[in-house]
N, C-alpha and C positions, 0 to 999 in steps of 0.2 A: 504494499500499499504506499502511496506517495505521501511524503511528509507535507503537512500544511504549510503554506507560506507564512512567514513572519509578518507582523504588522509594523515592524520597525522600519523607518525610512532607509532607503538605500544610500550608502555613502559613496561619493565619487572618490576615485583614486588619484593621487598626485605623486609623481616621482620627483625626488629632489636629489641633486648631485652635490655632495659636500665632501670636503677632504676628511681624512681619517681623524684628525684632531677634533674637528667639529662634531663628527659622529660620536667620538668618545665623550666629549663634553655633554652632548645631548643625552646620552645614556646615563652619565653620572648624575645630571640634574634630575632626570626622570626617575632614577632609582631612589634618590634622596627625597623627592617630593611624592613618591608613590603614584606617579602618573605615567602614562605611555608618552613616547615621543610625539605621537600625533596629538595627544591632549595638550602637551606643552606648546606645540606650534599653533594649535587652535586658540589657546588662551592668549598667546602673544599677538596673534593676528587680530583678535577681538579688541585687545587693549589698544593696539596701534590704530585700528579703524575708528574706535571711539575718540581717541586723541585727535586724529586728523579731522574727523567730523566736527568736533567741538571747535577746533582751531579755524576751520574754513567756514563753519556755519552750515555745512551741507548735512543732509540726512543720510543715514546709512542706507545702502541699497537693500532692497527686499531680497532675502536669500532664495525665495521661491522663484525669482525671475532671473537669477544668475546662472550661468553655465561655466563649466571649466574651459579655460582657453587652451 
């Protein structure tokens, strides 16, 4: 019997190219904060977007209307 589909939203994938030192630093921070590298990057991106939106007076884009480039 087929497994029922999950109701959780599908997450897009993004490949990043970083040097080995950056990779180790991300793993170090992730381990000490108890988060995944993806969660760290998402948290950073959110903070930066809020900071830029506040500085420029623009509203944040609607995530439902964005697509991966």
